[in-house]
N, CA, C and O atoms as a Tinker XYZ file with bonds, in Angstrom:
   356  protein
     1  N     -0.788000    5.246000  -23.490000    73     2
     2  CA    -2.148000    5.508000  -23.849000    64     1     3
     3  C     -2.681000    6.622000  -22.957000    63     2     4     5
     4  O     -2.462000    6.614000  -21.746000    81     3
     5  N     -3.379000    7.575000  -23.555000    73     3     6
     6  CA    -3.958000    8.686000  -22.799000    64     5     7
     7  C     -5.476000    8.533000  -22.769000    63     6     8     9
     8  O     -6.108000    8.145000  -23.752000    81     7
     9  N     -6.033000    8.853000  -21.601000    73     7    10
    10  CA    -7.475000    8.767000  -21.434000    64     9    11
    11  C     -7.982000    9.992000  -20.677000    63    10    12    13
    12  O     -7.237000   10.651000  -19.951000    81    11
    13  N     -9.258000   10.274000  -20.867000    73    11    14
    14  CA    -9.948000   11.265000  -20.044000    64    13    15
    15  C    -10.959000   10.495000  -19.209000    63    14    16    17
    16  O    -11.770000    9.738000  -19.741000    81    15
    17  N    -10.905000   10.692000  -17.915000    73    15    18
    18  CA   -11.852000   10.052000  -17.020000    64    17    19
    19  C    -12.745000   11.139000  -16.426000    63    18    20    21
    20  O    -12.261000   12.177000  -15.973000    81    19
    21  N    -14.042000   10.890000  -16.433000    73    19    22
    22  CA   -14.998000   11.818000  -15.851000    64    21    23
    23  C    -15.800000   11.075000  -14.794000    63    22    24    25
    24  O    -16.288000    9.971000  -15.035000    81    23
    25  N    -15.933000   11.689000  -13.619000    73    23    26
    26  CA   -16.740000   11.118000  -12.542000    64    25    27
    27  C    -17.518000   12.225000  -11.853000    63    26    28    29
    28  O    -17.162000   13.401000  -11.917000    81    27
    29  N    -18.590000   11.813000  -11.194000    73    27    30
    30  CA   -19.353000   12.733000  -10.353000    64    29    31
    31  C    -18.856000   12.542000   -8.930000    63    30    32    33
    32  O    -18.650000   11.415000   -8.479000    81    31
    33  N    -18.666000   13.661000   -8.220000    73    31    34
    34  CA   -18.253000   13.577000   -6.816000    64    33    35
    35  C    -19.374000   14.123000   -5.941000    63    34    36    37
    36  O    -20.141000   14.992000   -6.353000    81    35
    37  N    -19.448000   13.597000   -4.736000    73    35    38
    38  CA   -20.580000   13.920000   -3.866000    64    37    39
    39  C    -20.195000   14.622000   -2.565000    63    38    40    41
    40  O    -21.071000   15.031000   -1.802000    81    39
    41  N    -18.892000   14.766000   -2.304000    73    39    42
    42  CA   -18.473000   15.336000   -1.020000    64    41    43
    43  C    -17.649000   16.605000   -1.164000    63    42    44    45
    44  O    -16.928000   16.989000   -0.243000    81    43
    45  N    -17.752000   17.254000   -2.307000    73    43    46
    46  CA   -17.058000   18.518000   -2.509000    64    45    47
    47  C    -15.726000   18.375000   -3.210000    63    46    48    49
    48  O    -14.997000   17.400000   -3.026000    81    47
    49  N    -15.429000   19.383000   -4.026000    73    47    50
    50  CA   -14.219000   19.366000   -4.845000    64    49    51
    51  C    -12.949000   19.427000   -4.004000    63    50    52    53
    52  O    -11.982000   18.725000   -4.298000    81    51
    53  N    -12.937000   20.251000   -2.967000    73    51    54
    54  CA   -11.721000   20.399000   -2.150000    64    53    55
    55  C    -11.340000   19.080000   -1.495000    63    54    56    57
    56  O    -10.163000   18.722000   -1.451000    81    55
    57  N    -12.333000   18.355000   -0.985000    73    55    58
    58  CA   -12.045000   17.052000   -0.375000    64    57    59
    59  C    -11.519000   16.093000   -1.434000    63    58    60    61
    60  O    -10.571000   15.347000   -1.188000    81    59
    61  N    -12.142000   16.113000   -2.624000    73    59    62
    62  CA   -11.689000   15.233000   -3.691000    64    61    63
    63  C    -10.233000   15.528000   -4.050000    63    62    64    65
    64  O     -9.434000   14.600000   -4.182000    81    63
    65  N     -9.876000   16.804000   -4.211000    73    63    66
    66  CA    -8.504000   17.176000   -4.577000    64    65    67
    67  C     -7.516000   16.678000   -3.526000    63    66    68    69
    68  O     -6.470000   16.127000   -3.868000    81    67
    69  N     -7.842000   16.869000   -2.261000    73    67    70
    70  CA    -6.949000   16.440000   -1.185000    64    69    71
    71  C     -6.705000   14.928000   -1.259000    63    70    72    73
    72  O     -5.559000   14.484000   -1.199000    81    71
    73  N     -7.747000   14.160000   -1.386000    73    71    74
    74  CA    -7.595000   12.713000   -1.436000    64    73    75
    75  C     -7.001000   12.250000   -2.761000    63    74    76    77
    76  O     -6.294000   11.243000   -2.801000    81    75
    77  N     -7.276000   12.967000   -3.838000    73    75    78
    78  CA    -6.692000   12.661000   -5.143000    64    77    79
    79  C     -5.172000   12.772000   -5.066000    63    78    80    81
    80  O     -4.455000   11.900000   -5.557000    81    79
    81  N     -4.690000   13.837000   -4.454000    73    79    82
    82  CA    -3.242000   14.007000   -4.300000    64    81    83
    83  C     -2.640000   12.923000   -3.409000    63    82    84    85
    84  O     -1.522000   12.470000   -3.652000    81    83
    85  N     -3.368000   12.511000   -2.387000    73    83    86
    86  CA    -2.826000   11.510000   -1.468000    64    85    87
    87  C     -2.705000   10.126000   -2.112000    63    86    88    89
    88  O     -2.019000    9.256000   -1.576000    81    87
    89  N     -3.368000    9.913000   -3.261000    73    87    90
    90  CA    -3.326000    8.609000   -3.936000    64    89    91
    91  C     -2.213000    8.521000   -4.974000    63    90    92    93
    92  O     -2.144000    7.542000   -5.717000    81    91
    93  N     -1.352000    9.514000   -5.038000    73    91    94
    94  CA    -0.301000    9.552000   -6.053000    64    93    95
    95  C      0.596000    8.331000   -6.054000    63    94    96    97
    96  O      0.923000    7.811000   -7.121000    81    95
    97  N      1.002000    7.860000   -4.885000    73    95    98
    98  CA     1.901000    6.707000   -4.838000    64    97    99
    99  C      1.197000    5.433000   -5.295000    63    98   100   101
   100  O      1.825000    4.553000   -5.885000    81    99
   101  N     -0.089000    5.333000   -5.029000    73    99   102
   102  CA    -0.846000    4.161000   -5.481000    64   101   103
   103  C     -0.962000    4.179000   -7.001000    63   102   104   105
   104  O     -0.795000    3.148000   -7.652000    81   103
   105  N     -1.250000    5.364000   -7.571000    73   103   106
   106  CA    -1.318000    5.467000   -9.035000    64   105   107
   107  C      0.023000    5.093000   -9.662000    63   106   108   109
   108  O      0.069000    4.425000  -10.695000    81   107
   109  N      1.109000    5.527000   -9.032000    73   107   110
   110  CA     2.459000    5.204000   -9.542000    64   109   111
   111  C      2.679000    3.707000   -9.642000    63   110   112   113
   112  O      3.283000    3.227000  -10.602000    81   111
   113  N      2.193000    2.966000   -8.656000    73   111   114
   114  CA     2.354000    1.504000   -8.646000    64   113   115
   115  C      1.734000    0.870000   -9.895000    63   114   116   117
   116  O      2.176000   -0.186000  -10.347000    81   115
   117  N      0.717000    1.517000  -10.439000    73   115   118
   118  CA     0.011000    0.973000  -11.591000    64   117   119
   119  C      0.396000    1.671000  -12.898000    63   118   120   121
   120  O     -0.239000    1.457000  -13.931000    81   119
   121  N      1.428000    2.498000  -12.848000    73   119   122
   122  CA     1.898000    3.154000  -14.062000    64   121   123
   123  C      0.940000    4.195000  -14.601000    63   122   124   125
   124  O      0.825000    4.369000  -15.814000    81   123
   125  N      0.244000    4.897000  -13.696000    73   123   126
   126  CA    -0.712000    5.934000  -14.091000    64   125   127
   127  C     -0.104000    7.296000  -13.783000    63   126   128   129
   128  O      0.278000    7.575000  -12.646000    81   127
   129  N     -0.018000    8.137000  -14.803000    73   127   130
   130  CA     0.501000    9.494000  -14.655000    64   129   131
   131  C     -0.628000   10.481000  -14.886000    63   130   132   133
   132  O     -1.353000   10.379000  -15.876000    81   131
   133  N     -0.780000   11.436000  -13.977000    73   131   134
   134  CA    -1.793000   12.474000  -14.118000    64   133   135
   135  C     -1.212000   13.599000  -14.966000    63   134   136   137
   136  O     -0.174000   14.167000  -14.630000    81   135
   137  N     -1.888000   13.914000  -16.063000    73   135   138
   138  CA    -1.460000   15.016000  -16.927000    64   137   139
   139  C     -2.201000   16.300000  -16.595000    63   138   140   141
   140  O     -1.646000   17.392000  -16.716000    81   139
   141  N     -3.456000   16.170000  -16.177000    73   139   142
   142  CA    -4.260000   17.342000  -15.813000    64   141   143
   143  C     -5.523000   16.863000  -15.113000    63   142   144   145
   144  O     -5.919000   15.706000  -15.253000    81   143
   145  N     -6.152000   17.759000  -14.358000    73   143   146
   146  CA    -7.457000   17.468000  -13.765000    64   145   147
   147  C     -8.194000   18.777000  -13.534000    63   146   148   149
   148  O     -7.583000   19.845000  -13.496000    81   147
   149  N     -9.490000   18.690000  -13.382000    73   147   150
   150  CA   -10.289000   19.880000  -13.130000    64   149   151
   151  C    -11.759000   19.549000  -13.170000    63   150   152   153
   152  O    -12.150000   18.381000  -13.176000    81   151
   153  N    -12.585000   20.605000  -13.199000    73   151   154
   154  CA   -14.033000   20.412000  -13.195000    64   153   155
   155  C    -14.690000   21.368000  -14.180000    63   154   156   157
   156  O    -14.073000   22.322000  -14.654000    81   155
   157  N    -15.949000   21.089000  -14.476000    73   155   158
   158  CA   -16.716000   21.986000  -15.334000    64   157   159
   159  C    -16.739000   23.379000  -14.714000    63   158   160   161
   160  O    -16.719000   23.524000  -13.491000    81   159
   161  N    -16.782000   24.385000  -15.550000    73   159   162
   162  CA   -16.746000   25.769000  -15.083000    64   161   163
   163  C    -17.839000   26.055000  -14.048000    63   162   164   165
   164  O    -17.581000   26.696000  -13.030000    81   163
   165  N    -19.033000   25.588000  -14.308000    73   163   166
   166  CA   -20.166000   25.898000  -13.432000    64   165   167
   167  C    -20.643000   24.703000  -12.614000    63   166   168   169
   168  O    -21.725000   24.741000  -12.028000    81   167
   169  N    -19.844000   23.650000  -12.573000    73   167   170
   170  CA   -20.275000   22.448000  -11.864000    64   169   171
   171  C    -19.046000   21.722000  -11.319000    63   170   172   173
   172  O    -18.429000   20.921000  -12.021000    81   171
   173  N    -18.696000   22.006000  -10.073000    73   171   174
   174  CA   -17.493000   21.373000   -9.530000    64   173   175
   175  C    -17.752000   19.959000   -9.004000    63   174   176   177
   176  O    -16.878000   19.367000   -8.372000    81   175
   177  N    -18.943000   19.415000   -9.258000    73   175   178
   178  CA   -19.193000   18.024000   -8.884000    64   177   179
   179  C    -18.979000   17.070000  -10.062000    63   178   180   181
   180  O    -19.167000   15.862000   -9.921000    81   179
   181  N    -18.590000   17.604000  -11.216000    73   179   182
   182  CA   -18.246000   16.794000  -12.382000    64   181   183
   183  C    -16.753000   16.995000  -12.634000    63   182   184   185
   184  O    -16.327000   18.031000  -13.145000    81   183
   185  N    -15.967000   15.979000  -12.265000    73   183   186
   186  CA   -14.514000   16.095000  -12.280000    64   185   187
   187  C    -13.935000   15.325000  -13.458000    63   186   188   189
   188  O    -14.377000   14.223000  -13.783000    81   187
   189  N    -12.934000   15.933000  -14.090000    73   187   190
   190  CA   -12.230000   15.316000  -15.216000    64   189   191
   191  C    -10.771000   15.112000  -14.854000    63   190   192   193
   192  O    -10.158000   15.932000  -14.170000    81   191
   193  N    -10.225000   13.991000  -15.331000    73   191   194
   194  CA    -8.803000   13.712000  -15.178000    64   193   195
   195  C     -8.262000   13.283000  -16.530000    63   194   196   197
   196  O     -8.869000   12.461000  -17.217000    81   195
   197  N     -7.130000   13.837000  -16.908000    73   195   198
   198  CA    -6.433000   13.384000  -18.110000    64   197   199
   199  C     -5.256000   12.565000  -17.607000    63   198   200   201
   200  O     -4.385000   13.067000  -16.897000    81   199
   201  N     -5.249000   11.282000  -17.992000    73   199   202
   202  CA    -4.270000   10.348000  -17.465000    64   201   203
   203  C     -3.499000    9.678000  -18.592000    63   202   204   205
   204  O     -4.018000    9.472000  -19.689000    81   203
   205  N     -2.272000    9.350000  -18.302000    73   203   206
   206  CA    -1.496000    8.512000  -19.207000    64   205   207
   207  C     -1.264000    7.194000  -18.479000    63   206   208   209
   208  O     -0.783000    7.172000  -17.346000    81   207
   209  N     -1.612000    6.101000  -19.143000    73   207   210
   210  CA    -1.496000    4.783000  -18.520000    64   209   211
   211  C     -0.579000    3.904000  -19.357000    63   210   212   213
   212  O     -0.534000    4.014000  -20.582000    81   211
   213  N      0.149000    3.031000  -18.674000    73   211   214
   214  CA     1.058000    2.119000  -19.369000    64   213   215
   215  C      0.294000    1.170000  -20.278000    63   214   216   217
   216  O      0.709000    0.897000  -21.404000    81   215
   217  N     -0.835000    0.668000  -19.771000    73   215   218
   218  CA    -1.652000   -0.262000  -20.545000    64   217   219
   219  C     -3.052000   -0.305000  -19.944000    63   218   220   221
   220  O     -3.254000    0.067000  -18.788000    81   219
   221  N     -4.010000   -0.760000  -20.734000    73   219   222
   222  CA    -5.366000   -0.905000  -20.215000    64   221   223
   223  C     -5.424000   -2.000000  -19.164000    63   222   224   225
   224  O     -6.243000   -1.930000  -18.248000    81   223
   225  N     -4.583000   -2.998000  -19.277000    73   223   226
   226  CA    -4.552000   -4.063000  -18.280000    64   225   227
   227  C     -4.172000   -3.493000  -16.911000    63   226   228   229
   228  O     -4.795000   -3.818000  -15.901000    81   227
   229  N     -3.147000   -2.644000  -16.890000    73   227   230
   230  CA    -2.723000   -2.013000  -15.628000    64   229   231
   231  C     -3.811000   -1.091000  -15.099000    63   230   232   233
   232  O     -4.035000   -1.028000  -13.890000    81   231
   233  N     -4.493000   -0.373000  -15.995000    73   231   234
   234  CA    -5.572000    0.523000  -15.578000    64   233   235
   235  C     -6.715000   -0.291000  -14.972000    63   234   236   237
   236  O     -7.254000    0.087000  -13.932000    81   235
   237  N     -7.084000   -1.380000  -15.596000    73   235   238
   238  CA    -8.148000   -2.232000  -15.071000    64   237   239
   239  C     -7.751000   -2.836000  -13.726000    63   238   240   241
   240  O     -8.577000   -2.963000  -12.823000    81   239
   241  N     -6.487000   -3.203000  -13.606000    73   239   242
   242  CA    -5.976000   -3.719000  -12.335000    64   241   243
   243  C     -6.092000   -2.647000  -11.249000    63   242   244   245
   244  O     -6.491000   -2.938000  -10.121000    81   243
   245  N     -5.747000   -1.425000  -11.592000    73   243   246
   246  CA    -5.844000   -0.321000  -10.635000    64   245   247
   247  C     -7.292000   -0.083000  -10.225000    63   246   248   249
   248  O     -7.581000    0.090000   -9.041000    81   247
   249  N     -8.198000   -0.072000  -11.189000    73   247   250
   250  CA    -9.603000    0.207000  -10.895000    64   249   251
   251  C    -10.245000   -0.886000  -10.039000    63   250   252   253
   252  O    -11.251000   -0.635000   -9.375000    81   251
   253  N     -9.684000   -2.079000  -10.047000    73   251   254
   254  CA   -10.222000   -3.154000   -9.217000    64   253   255
   255  C     -9.470000   -3.303000   -7.889000    63   254   256   257
   256  O     -9.808000   -4.164000   -7.076000    81   255
   257  N     -8.452000   -2.466000   -7.670000    73   255   258
   258  CA    -7.665000   -2.511000   -6.440000    64   257   259
   259  C     -8.495000   -1.978000   -5.265000    63   258   260   261
   260  O     -8.942000   -0.832000   -5.311000    81   259
   261  N     -8.713000   -2.784000   -4.211000    73   259   262
   262  CA    -9.541000   -2.354000   -3.075000    64   261   263
   263  C     -9.049000   -1.067000   -2.403000    63   262   264   265
   264  O     -9.857000   -0.231000   -2.000000    81   263
   265  N     -7.732000   -0.908000   -2.284000    73   263   266
   266  CA    -7.181000    0.294000   -1.639000    64   265   267
   267  C     -7.536000    1.544000   -2.441000    63   266   268   269
   268  O     -7.966000    2.551000   -1.879000    81   267
   269  N     -7.355000    1.469000   -3.749000    73   267   270
   270  CA    -7.673000    2.619000   -4.595000    64   269   271
   271  C     -9.181000    2.869000   -4.644000    63   270   272   273
   272  O     -9.616000    4.021000   -4.651000    81   271
   273  N     -9.971000    1.811000   -4.678000    73   271   274
   274  CA   -11.429000    1.976000   -4.657000    64   273   275
   275  C    -11.868000    2.685000   -3.379000    63   274   276   277
   276  O    -12.711000    3.582000   -3.424000    81   275
   277  N    -11.298000    2.284000   -2.237000    73   275   278
   278  CA   -11.651000    2.921000   -0.968000    64   277   279
   279  C    -11.248000    4.388000   -0.966000    63   278   280   281
   280  O    -12.015000    5.240000   -0.518000    81   279
   281  N    -10.057000    4.693000   -1.459000    73   279   282
   282  CA    -9.606000    6.089000   -1.517000    64   281   283
   283  C    -10.576000    6.913000   -2.363000    63   282   284   285
   284  O    -10.918000    8.041000   -2.007000    81   283
   285  N    -11.011000    6.344000   -3.479000    73   283   286
   286  CA   -11.913000    7.063000   -4.384000    64   285   287
   287  C    -13.274000    7.277000   -3.733000    63   286   288   289
   288  O    -13.825000    8.375000   -3.813000    81   287
   289  N    -13.825000    6.251000   -3.090000    73   287   290
   290  CA   -15.132000    6.429000   -2.456000    64   289   291
   291  C    -15.031000    7.356000   -1.249000    63   290   292   293
   292  O    -15.960000    8.119000   -0.981000    81   291
   293  N    -13.913000    7.303000   -0.513000    73   291   294
   294  CA   -13.703000    8.233000    0.604000    64   293   295
   295  C    -13.668000    9.679000    0.103000    63   294   296   297
   296  O    -14.041000   10.600000    0.829000    81   295
   297  N    -13.225000    9.873000   -1.128000    73   295   298
   298  CA   -13.161000   11.216000   -1.721000    64   297   299
   299  C    -14.501000   11.635000   -2.312000    63   298   300   301
   300  O    -14.626000   12.731000   -2.858000    81   299
   301  N    -15.504000   10.766000   -2.205000    73   299   302
   302  CA   -16.827000   11.117000   -2.694000    64   301   303
   303  C    -17.072000   10.762000   -4.149000    63   302   304   305
   304  O    -18.036000   11.250000   -4.739000    81   303
   305  N    -16.233000    9.929000   -4.744000    73   303   306
   306  CA   -16.416000    9.546000   -6.144000    64   305   307
   307  C    -17.586000    8.573000   -6.252000    63   306   308   309
   308  O    -17.633000    7.559000   -5.556000    81   307
   309  N    -18.519000    8.898000   -7.127000    73   307   310
   310  CA   -19.613000    7.994000   -7.464000    64   309   311
   311  C    -19.083000    7.060000   -8.542000    63   310   312   313
   312  O    -19.066000    7.412000   -9.722000    81   311
   313  N    -18.652000    5.874000   -8.141000    73   311   314
   314  CA   -17.992000    4.942000   -9.066000    64   313   315
   315  C    -18.900000    4.551000  -10.234000    63   314   316   317
   316  O    -18.409000    4.256000  -11.323000    81   315
   317  N    -20.201000    4.547000  -10.021000    73   315   318
   318  CA   -21.140000    4.196000  -11.095000    64   317   319
   319  C    -21.191000    5.262000  -12.189000    63   318   320   321
   320  O    -21.601000    4.977000  -13.314000    81   319
   321  N    -20.781000    6.472000  -11.868000    73   319   322
   322  CA   -20.851000    7.574000  -12.829000    64   321   323
   323  C    -19.624000    7.648000  -13.738000    63   322   324   325
   324  O    -19.586000    8.461000  -14.662000    81   323
   325  N    -18.636000    6.815000  -13.486000    73   323   326
   326  CA   -17.359000    6.903000  -14.204000    64   325   327
   327  C    -17.508000    6.680000  -15.705000    63   326   328   329
   328  O    -18.131000    5.716000  -16.149000    81   327
   329  N    -16.924000    7.592000  -16.472000    73   327   330
   330  CA   -16.887000    7.495000  -17.935000    64   329   331
   331  C    -15.437000    7.683000  -18.376000    63   330   332   333
   332  O    -14.725000    8.549000  -17.868000    81   331
   333  N    -15.016000    6.853000  -19.331000    73   331   334
   334  CA   -13.629000    6.915000  -19.836000    64   333   335
   335  C    -13.662000    7.172000  -21.321000    63   334   336   337
   336  O    -14.403000    6.526000  -22.062000    81   335
   337  N    -12.837000    8.142000  -21.762000    73   335   338
   338  CA   -12.676000    8.450000  -23.191000    64   337   339
   339  C    -11.236000    8.152000  -23.557000    63   338   340   341
   340  O    -10.307000    8.643000  -22.915000    81   339
   341  N    -11.053000    7.345000  -24.595000    73   339   342
   342  CA    -9.710000    6.996000  -25.063000    64   341   343
   343  C     -9.278000    8.025000  -26.093000    63   342   344   345
   344  O    -10.027000    8.330000  -27.021000    81   343
   345  N     -8.084000    8.557000  -25.937000    73   343   346
   346  CA    -7.574000    9.588000  -26.819000    64   345   347
   347  C     -6.618000    8.995000  -27.849000    63   346   348   349
   348  O     -5.849000    8.080000  -27.553000    81   347
   349  N     -6.682000    9.525000  -29.038000    73   347   350
   350  CA    -5.766000    9.123000  -30.097000    64   349   351
   351  C     -4.524000    9.989000  -29.949000    63   350   352   353
   352  O     -4.620000   11.208000  -29.803000    81   351
   353  N     -3.383000    9.368000  -29.987000    73   351   354
   354  CA    -2.151000   10.125000  -29.787000    64   353   355
   355  C     -1.617000   10.666000  -31.080000    63   354   356
   356  O     -0.581000   11.330000  -31.091000    81   355
């Protein structure tokens, strides 16, 4: 299943990218593959990720994982702003 995730970040894009890359092994544990990521052309505080997930159950498990939540908040992710779009394959 492929999804687009959009979040607002509060501590700068460069910091988010650095911490996003450092979470790769945690994402792997939950069967999440990053296909692409980036930000709006004129707004680098609105970040998009295109992800492939094994299942929504695994994705929900990942999103409730304290370690991953801490990594995301440390990167400046406003968890309340998160929006997910499900893509048709």
